[in-house]
Structure formats: structure tokens, C-alpha cells
VEXDREN-2710 file (C-alpha; in Angstrom, 1 decimal):
% VEXDREN-2710
k/r/px/py/pz
1/UNK/58.9/96.0/53.8
2/UNK/56.1/97.0/56.2
3/UNK/55.4/100.5/57.4
4/UNK/57.8/101.7/60.2
5/UNK/55.8/102.6/63.2
6/UNK/57.4/104.1/66.3
7/UNK/57.2/100.7/68.1
8/UNK/58.8/99.0/65.1
9/UNK/61.6/101.6/65.0
10/UNK/62.2/101.1/68.8
11/UNK/62.6/97.4/68.4
12/UNK/65.1/97.8/65.6
13/UNK/67.0/100.4/67.7
14/UNK/67.2/98.0/70.7
15/UNK/68.7/95.3/68.5
16/UNK/71.1/97.7/66.9
17/UNK/72.4/98.9/70.3
18/UNK/73.1/95.4/71.5
19/UNK/74.8/94.4/68.2
20/UNK/76.9/97.6/68.3
21/UNK/77.9/97.1/71.9
22/UNK/79.1/93.5/71.2
23/UNK/81.0/94.9/68.2
24/UNK/82.6/97.4/70.5
25/UNK/83.7/94.7/72.9
26/UNK/85.3/92.8/70.0
27/UNK/86.8/96.0/68.5
28/UNK/88.2/97.0/71.9
29/UNK/89.9/93.6/72.2
30/UNK/91.4/93.9/68.8
31/UNK/92.5/97.5/69.2
32/UNK/93.8/97.0/72.8
33/UNK/95.9/94.0/71.9
34/UNK/97.3/95.9/68.9
35/UNK/98.1/99.3/70.4
36/UNK/99.6/97.9/73.6
37/UNK/102.5/96.4/71.5
38/UNK/102.8/99.2/69.0
39/UNK/105.5/101.3/70.7
40/UNK/107.5/98.2/71.6
41/UNK/107.5/96.9/68.0
42/UNK/108.4/100.4/66.6
43/UNK/111.4/100.7/68.9
44/UNK/112.4/97.1/68.2
45/UNK/112.2/97.3/64.4
46/UNK/113.6/100.8/64.1
47/UNK/116.3/100.3/66.6
48/UNK/115.6/103.7/68.1
49/UNK/113.4/104.2/71.2
50/UNK/112.8/107.8/70.1
51/UNK/110.7/106.5/67.2
52/UNK/108.5/104.4/69.4
53/UNK/105.8/107.0/69.5
54/UNK/105.3/106.9/65.7
55/UNK/103.3/103.7/66.0
56/UNK/100.5/105.5/68.0
57/UNK/100.9/108.5/65.7
58/UNK/100.4/106.3/62.6
59/UNK/97.2/104.7/64.1
60/UNK/95.8/108.1/65.0
61/UNK/96.6/109.5/61.5
62/UNK/95.0/106.4/59.9
63/UNK/91.9/107.0/62.1
64/UNK/91.6/110.5/60.9
65/UNK/92.2/109.7/57.2
66/UNK/89.5/107.0/57.1
67/UNK/86.9/108.7/59.3
68/UNK/85.3/110.8/56.6
69/UNK/85.4/108.2/53.8
70/UNK/83.8/105.6/56.2
71/UNK/81.1/108.2/57.1
72/UNK/80.4/108.8/53.4
73/UNK/80.1/105.0/52.8
74/UNK/77.7/104.7/55.7
75/UNK/75.6/107.4/54.2
76/UNK/75.5/105.7/50.8
77/UNK/75.4/102.0/51.8
78/UNK/74.6/101.9/55.5
79/UNK/76.4/101.3/58.8
80/UNK/76.6/97.5/58.3
81/UNK/78.9/97.7/55.3
82/UNK/80.8/100.8/56.6
83/UNK/81.7/99.2/59.9
84/UNK/82.6/95.9/58.4
85/UNK/84.9/97.5/55.8
86/UNK/86.6/99.5/58.5
87/UNK/87.4/96.3/60.3
88/UNK/88.5/94.5/57.1
89/UNK/91.0/97.3/56.4
90/UNK/92.3/97.1/60.0
91/UNK/92.6/93.3/59.6
92/UNK/94.8/93.8/56.6
93/UNK/96.9/96.2/58.7
94/UNK/97.3/93.6/61.4
95/UNK/98.5/91.0/58.9
96/UNK/100.9/93.5/57.5
97/UNK/102.3/94.2/61.0
98/UNK/103.3/90.5/61.3
99/UNK/104.9/90.6/57.9
100/UNK/106.7/93.8/58.6
101/UNK/108.2/92.4/61.8
102/UNK/109.2/89.2/60.0
103/UNK/111.1/91.2/57.4
104/UNK/112.1/93.9/59.9
105/UNK/110.8/96.8/57.8
106/UNK/110.0/100.0/59.7
107/UNK/108.3/101.8/56.9
108/UNK/106.0/98.7/56.3
109/UNK/105.3/98.6/60.0
110/UNK/104.2/102.3/60.0
111/UNK/102.0/101.6/57.0
112/UNK/100.4/98.7/58.8
113/UNK/99.6/100.8/61.9
114/UNK/98.1/103.4/59.5
115/UNK/95.7/100.8/58.2
116/UNK/94.9/99.6/61.7
117/UNK/93.6/103.1/62.4
118/UNK/90.6/102.1/60.2
119/UNK/89.5/99.8/63.0
120/UNK/89.5/102.6/65.5
121/UNK/87.6/104.8/63.0
122/UNK/84.9/102.0/62.9
123/UNK/84.8/101.9/66.7
124/UNK/84.3/105.6/66.8
125/UNK/81.5/105.5/64.2
126/UNK/79.7/102.8/66.2
127/UNK/78.7/105.3/68.9
128/UNK/77.0/107.4/66.3
129/UNK/75.3/104.3/64.8
130/UNK/73.7/103.9/68.1
131/UNK/71.9/107.2/67.7
132/UNK/70.6/106.7/64.2
133/UNK/67.1/105.6/65.4
134/UNK/67.2/106.9/68.9
135/UNK/64.8/109.5/70.3
136/UNK/65.6/112.6/72.2
137/UNK/64.6/110.8/75.4
138/UNK/67.2/108.0/75.0
139/UNK/69.8/109.3/72.6
140/UNK/72.4/110.0/75.2
141/UNK/71.8/106.7/77.0
142/UNK/72.0/104.6/73.8
143/UNK/75.2/106.2/72.7
144/UNK/76.7/105.8/76.1
145/UNK/75.9/102.1/76.3
146/UNK/78.0/101.5/73.2
147/UNK/80.8/103.7/74.6
148/UNK/80.7/101.7/77.9
149/UNK/81.1/98.4/76.0
150/UNK/84.5/99.6/75.0
151/UNK/85.6/99.1/78.7
152/UNK/85.5/95.3/78.3
153/UNK/87.7/95.2/75.3
154/UNK/90.0/97.9/76.5
155/UNK/90.7/95.9/79.7
156/UNK/90.9/92.5/78.0
157/UNK/93.0/93.5/75.0
158/UNK/96.3/94.5/76.6
159/UNK/96.1/91.5/79.0
160/UNK/96.2/89.1/76.0
161/UNK/99.8/89.9/75.2
162/UNK/101.3/87.1/77.4
163/UNK/99.0/84.3/76.2
164/UNK/99.3/85.5/72.7
165/UNK/103.1/85.2/72.9
166/UNK/102.8/81.6/74.0
167/UNK/100.5/80.8/71.1
168/UNK/102.5/82.7/68.6
169/UNK/105.7/80.9/69.6
170/UNK/104.0/77.6/69.3
171/UNK/103.1/78.3/65.6
172/UNK/106.4/80.1/64.7
173/UNK/105.2/83.7/64.6
174/UNK/107.8/86.5/65.0
175/UNK/108.5/87.6/68.6
176/UNK/106.1/90.1/70.0
177/UNK/103.4/89.4/67.4
178/UNK/101.6/86.5/69.1
179/UNK/98.9/88.8/70.6
180/UNK/97.8/89.6/67.1
181/UNK/96.2/86.2/66.8
182/UNK/93.6/87.4/69.2
183/UNK/93.3/90.7/67.2
184/UNK/92.6/88.7/64.0
185/UNK/90.1/86.5/65.8
186/UNK/88.2/89.5/67.3
187/UNK/88.2/91.4/64.0
188/UNK/86.8/88.5/62.1
189/UNK/84.1/88.0/64.6
190/UNK/83.3/91.7/64.5
191/UNK/83.1/91.7/60.7
192/UNK/80.7/88.7/60.8
193/UNK/78.7/90.3/63.5
194/UNK/78.1/93.5/61.6
195/UNK/77.3/91.8/58.3
196/UNK/75.0/89.2/59.7
197/UNK/73.3/90.7/62.7
198/UNK/73.2/94.5/62.1
199/UNK/69.9/94.1/60.2
200/UNK/67.8/96.1/59.5
201/UNK/70.6/98.6/59.0
202/UNK/69.9/101.5/61.5
203/UNK/71.1/104.3/59.2
204/UNK/69.2/103.0/56.1
205/UNK/66.2/102.5/58.3
206/UNK/66.4/106.1/59.5
207/UNK/66.6/107.3/56.0
208/UNK/63.5/105.3/55.1
209/UNK/61.7/106.7/58.1
210/UNK/62.4/110.2/56.8
211/UNK/61.4/109.4/53.3
212/UNK/58.2/107.4/54.3
213/UNK/55.3/109.8/54.6
214/UNK/53.3/107.1/56.4
215/UNK/55.9/106.9/59.2
216/UNK/55.1/110.4/60.6
217/UNK/55.2/109.4/64.2
218/UNK/58.6/107.7/63.9
219/UNK/60.1/110.6/61.9
220/UNK/59.0/113.2/64.4
221/UNK/60.6/111.2/67.2
222/UNK/64.0/110.6/65.6
223/UNK/64.5/113.6/63.3
224/UNK/65.2/117.1/64.6
225/UNK/65.6/120.5/62.7
226/UNK/69.2/121.4/61.6
227/UNK/71.1/123.6/64.0
228/UNK/74.6/124.0/62.4
229/UNK/76.0/126.4/65.0
230/UNK/75.2/124.1/67.8
231/UNK/76.6/121.2/65.8
232/UNK/79.9/123.0/65.2
233/UNK/80.1/123.7/69.0
234/UNK/79.6/119.9/69.6
235/UNK/82.4/119.1/67.3
236/UNK/84.6/121.6/69.0
237/UNK/83.7/120.4/72.5
238/UNK/84.5/116.8/71.7
239/UNK/87.8/117.6/70.0
240/UNK/88.9/119.9/72.8
241/UNK/88.2/117.4/75.5
242/UNK/90.0/114.7/73.5
243/UNK/93.0/117.0/73.0
244/UNK/93.3/117.7/76.7
245/UNK/92.9/114.1/77.6
246/UNK/95.5/112.8/75.1
247/UNK/98.0/115.5/76.0
248/UNK/97.9/114.8/79.7
249/UNK/97.6/111.0/79.4
250/UNK/100.4/110.6/77.0
251/UNK/102.9/112.5/79.2
252/UNK/101.8/111.0/82.5
253/UNK/103.9/107.7/82.2
254/UNK/107.0/109.8/81.4
255/UNK/106.4/112.1/84.3
256/UNK/105.8/109.3/86.8
257/UNK/108.9/107.4/85.7
258/UNK/111.0/110.5/86.0
259/UNK/109.7/111.0/89.6
260/UNK/110.6/107.5/90.8
261/UNK/107.4/105.6/90.1
262/UNK/107.8/102.0/88.9
263/UNK/106.0/100.4/86.0
264/UNK/103.4/98.9/88.3
265/UNK/102.3/102.3/89.5
266/UNK/102.2/103.6/85.9
267/UNK/100.1/100.6/84.8
268/UNK/97.6/101.1/87.6
269/UNK/97.3/104.8/86.9
270/UNK/96.6/104.3/83.2
271/UNK/94.2/101.5/84.0
272/UNK/92.2/103.7/86.3
273/UNK/92.3/106.4/83.7
274/UNK/90.8/104.1/81.1
275/UNK/88.1/103.0/83.6
276/UNK/87.3/106.7/84.1
277/UNK/86.9/107.1/80.4
278/UNK/84.4/104.3/79.8
279/UNK/83.0/102.8/83.0
280/UNK/80.6/105.6/83.9
281/UNK/79.6/106.5/80.3
282/UNK/76.0/105.4/80.9
283/UNK/75.7/107.7/83.9
284/UNK/76.7/110.7/81.7
285/UNK/74.4/109.4/78.9
286/UNK/71.4/109.4/81.3
287/UNK/72.5/112.8/82.7
288/UNK/72.6/114.2/79.1
289/UNK/69.1/112.9/78.5
290/UNK/67.7/114.4/81.7
291/UNK/69.4/117.7/82.2
292/UNK/70.6/118.5/78.7
293/UNK/73.5/118.0/76.4
294/UNK/75.2/121.3/76.9
295/UNK/74.8/121.2/80.6
296/UNK/76.5/117.7/80.7
297/UNK/79.3/119.0/78.5
298/UNK/79.9/121.8/81.1
299/UNK/79.9/119.2/83.8
300/UNK/82.6/117.5/81.9
301/UNK/84.6/120.8/81.7
302/UNK/84.3/121.2/85.4
303/UNK/85.7/117.7/85.9
304/UNK/88.5/118.3/83.4
305/UNK/89.3/121.6/85.2
306/UNK/89.5/119.7/88.6
307/UNK/91.8/117.2/86.9
308/UNK/94.1/119.9/85.6
309/UNK/94.2/121.7/88.9
310/UNK/95.0/118.5/90.8
311/UNK/97.8/117.7/88.3
312/UNK/99.2/121.2/88.7
313/UNK/99.1/121.2/92.5
314/UNK/100.1/117.6/93.0
315/UNK/102.6/117.1/90.2
316/UNK/105.1/115.7/92.6
317/UNK/102.7/113.2/94.2
318/UNK/102.0/109.9/92.5
319/UNK/98.7/109.6/94.3
320/UNK/97.6/113.1/93.2
321/UNK/98.6/112.3/89.6
322/UNK/96.5/109.1/89.7
323/UNK/93.5/111.1/91.0
324/UNK/94.0/113.6/88.2
325/UNK/94.1/110.9/85.6
326/UNK/90.8/109.4/86.9
327/UNK/89.2/112.8/86.8
328/UNK/90.6/113.3/83.3
329/UNK/88.9/110.2/82.1
330/UNK/85.6/111.1/83.7
331/UNK/85.7/114.6/82.2
332/UNK/86.5/113.2/78.8
333/UNK/83.6/110.7/79.1
334/UNK/81.0/113.4/80.0
335/UNK/82.2/115.7/77.2
336/UNK/82.4/113.0/74.6
337/UNK/79.1/111.3/75.3
338/UNK/77.1/114.6/75.6
339/UNK/79.0/116.3/72.7
340/UNK/78.4/113.3/70.4
341/UNK/74.7/113.2/71.3
342/UNK/74.4/117.0/70.7
343/UNK/76.1/116.7/67.3
344/UNK/73.6/114.0/66.2
345/UNK/70.5/115.7/67.3
346/UNK/71.4/119.2/66.0
347/UNK/72.1/117.8/62.5
348/UNK/69.4/117.2/60.0
349/UNK/69.2/113.6/58.8
350/UNK/70.9/114.4/55.5
351/UNK/73.8/116.1/57.3
352/UNK/74.4/113.8/60.2
353/UNK/76.9/111.3/58.8
354/UNK/79.0/113.9/57.1
355/UNK/79.3/115.9/60.3
356/UNK/80.0/112.8/62.3
357/UNK/82.8/111.9/60.0
358/UNK/84.2/115.5/60.4
359/UNK/83.9/115.2/64.1
360/UNK/85.9/111.9/64.2
361/UNK/88.5/113.4/61.8
362/UNK/88.9/116.5/63.9
363/UNK/89.0/114.6/67.2
364/UNK/91.8/112.3/65.9
365/UNK/93.9/115.2/64.4
366/UNK/93.6/117.3/67.6
367/UNK/94.5/114.2/69.7
368/UNK/97.6/113.7/67.6
369/UNK/98.6/117.3/67.8
370/UNK/98.0/117.2/71.6
371/UNK/100.3/114.3/72.0
372/UNK/103.0/115.8/69.9
373/UNK/102.9/119.3/71.5
374/UNK/102.6/117.8/75.0
375/UNK/106.1/116.4/74.8
376/UNK/107.5/119.8/73.9
377/UNK/105.5/121.6/76.6
378/UNK/106.6/119.0/79.2
379/UNK/110.2/119.5/78.4
380/UNK/109.9/123.3/78.6
381/UNK/107.7/123.9/81.6
382/UNK/107.0/120.6/83.2
383/UNK/103.9/118.5/84.0
384/UNK/102.2/121.3/86.0
385/UNK/102.8/123.7/83.2
386/UNK/101.3/121.3/80.7
387/UNK/98.2/121.1/82.9
388/UNK/97.9/124.9/83.0
389/UNK/98.3/125.2/79.2
390/UNK/95.7/122.5/78.6
391/UNK/93.3/124.5/80.7
392/UNK/93.0/127.0/77.8
393/UNK/90.9/124.4/75.9
394/UNK/88.6/123.9/78.8
395/UNK/88.0/127.7/79.2
396/UNK/87.4/127.9/75.4
397/UNK/84.6/125.3/75.6
398/UNK/83.0/127.0/78.5
399/UNK/83.1/130.4/76.8
400/UNK/81.7/128.9/73.6
401/UNK/78.9/126.9/75.3
402/UNK/76.1/129.4/74.6
403/UNK/76.5/128.4/70.9
404/UNK/75.5/124.9/71.8
405/UNK/72.1/126.1/73.0
406/UNK/71.4/128.2/69.9
407/UNK/68.1/127.2/68.4
408/UNK/67.4/124.9/71.4
409/UNK/63.8/126.0/71.6
410/UNK/63.1/123.7/68.6
411/UNK/64.2/120.7/70.4
412/UNK/63.3/119.0/73.6
413/UNK/66.7/119.6/75.1
414/UNK/69.7/121.7/74.2
END
């Protein structure tokens, strides 16, 4: 294999970003079609609507459980194999969903959704894979492009439910499982994409750059000194923003329905929220590259605070709640893009994948805890009260933000 010059590394990086972005589109389609039916299937098979939320909880738990093992596999064998295996496990979960519905087994259904969480873990890892060979000048942008690609899948996936039911009925699949035909197709394409086209493997290439003494220019461009305190802050900022987002988002449909909104308004509100999460990710990626990672995280906290204040003041207004959800998505996007970028560049090459796995694990666990606690808080002090309580996490990130700049003098941007 020839020496890896900075120009050669840049070419490999561009290819990797495009492959990962397409993989995110396919992964988003698979996950969107899956999760949109999860609660419905859980209620149908269990016979109890109170158990419908366990489908999402199982997916989230599965994501958390597989995040660190997938990161460890990536470190040892590369992103190509790690991402493909994550999707293979999720594919097994999808097939188990269909079987569980056919035999009407609720425990099997929850196990299936637990396995499906592996696909979400692979999707989360993709954003970090986009930074393996990125430089400080483009790291935020490259990561954000992959995050943005999720928009396409997230929008298409849930809208495949109707056509999927028609196809599923035609071939004798159990009711409400037809959309999983699209999930299986998207996952198979994603597996093939990663195995065939994610070459050279970006993480293995980065490891070679570090080890190759003749690739000094490339190594200096993509490798930064280890800053563990700043890395821990990045993990905290990403997890806190995710917890706030999930807590408010999960309770918004319930709140709107209790205040007279119909399902159309609920659907539009959640769709706009998802657009806020992903559509402007490249804007925040470029902002993180130009003004700094911690500064962009703080921009995200300001937007999250504006969302929570809007939700508190306008809790009785459907329009105000919709505005709050859009701001919630934007604040999450800024915090996640900048925080993930900060985590990557404040971790030495031999520590990156381990910390990235810990970040995805923490993010998923905090999200699950946020969703569970949000229901209790909503019942006790209402939607406005939930917004105020969630503000504690925003304040904590702002207070801790100086930790993110610790050691910043050794990098181009903190």
C-alpha cells in the first residue's frame, strides 16, 4: 500500500463521507419504517396500550447495549465490518418482529426491538466514522453532512407504512408488518454498501497514518493531543441535550392531544421537530469549524433554552408548542454536531473509538431515562413544569462549558 500523503487521505475522506451519507439514508429508511410501527405493534400484541412505550424503550436499550461492543469492534477490525454487523443484527431483529407478530408473542417482540437497536447504534457510529480522517478545518462539516443525510431516511421511512401494508398483504405477511419489507431491503443495501464501498476503511487508514512515520503531514492534520477533561465535557453536553430533547419530544403528542389537537397537528409538529434536528446540521457543522466547538455547543444551549421558555409560556397554544419543538430540534442539532466533533478531536487516536462508544451508550441511556421520567413529571406538574425541570440540564452544560476549552491552546479550535 503506498504512502499516505495528506492529499491521498483527503481523497479517502471524501469517499468515506459520501458512502457514510448514503448509508445513513438507507439506515434512516430502515429505522424510520421500523420505529413508526413499534408502539402500535406493542399495544396490539400485548393487548394493553400502557405497554406501547416499551417498544421504543427496548430499541433505546438495545442501542445502548451494543454501542460499546460495536465501537470496540471498529477499533479492532475497522468501521466497515462494525457498521455492517450492526445492520446485520438489526436485520435479524426485523425478521424476529414479523415472527413475533405471527405467533403473537410480546416477549419475543421486545427482544426483536432490542436487536433492532443495533441498527440505530450503527447509525450513530456513522457520524463518528465521518471524522476518522477529517482535519480540524472540516471535521464539523464532515460529521454534519452525515447527520444531515439522516433527514432523507427519517422523512421517507414512516411514509412507507401504507405501501408496505399493501405489499405485505399481497404476500401474506401478518397485519402491520408490511412496512418491514422496506426495512429489510434498506438494511440489505446498507450492509452491501458498507462492505463493498467503504474502502479503504477510514478508521484503519487513520490508524495506519498514525503508525506510518512517513505520513507526518497527514498525521499532524488528523491527530490531536489527548484532552480527557474536554472529552468528558463533550460526552456530557451531547447526553444532556439528547435527554432534554427526548423528554420534551416524547410528551408533546400526549400534551397536544389532551389540549384538543388532532393527529394531523401532532404529526406536523413532530415532522417539523425532526426537520429541525437534521436539516440544518451542516450549518452547525460549518459554524463549529469556524467559531469553535464549545461556542457552537453554547449556541445550542441558547436555542434549547428558548425552546423550553416557549414551551413554558405557550403550553396552552398549539402554535407555540410547535415553535418550541422546532427550536428543540435545532438546539439538539447544534449541541450534538459540535459536541461529537469536540469529542473526536479531544481524544487521542487510540482513545477515540472507546470514548465514542461511551458517548453513544450514555446518550441512549440518558434519552431512555428522560423519556421515562418525563411521563412522571408531566403527570405531576404539567408540560410547562416539564420544560422548567429540563432547563436544569441546559444550565449544567453552560456552567460546565469552561471544561470543554481546557487544553484548547494545543488545538486550532476549542
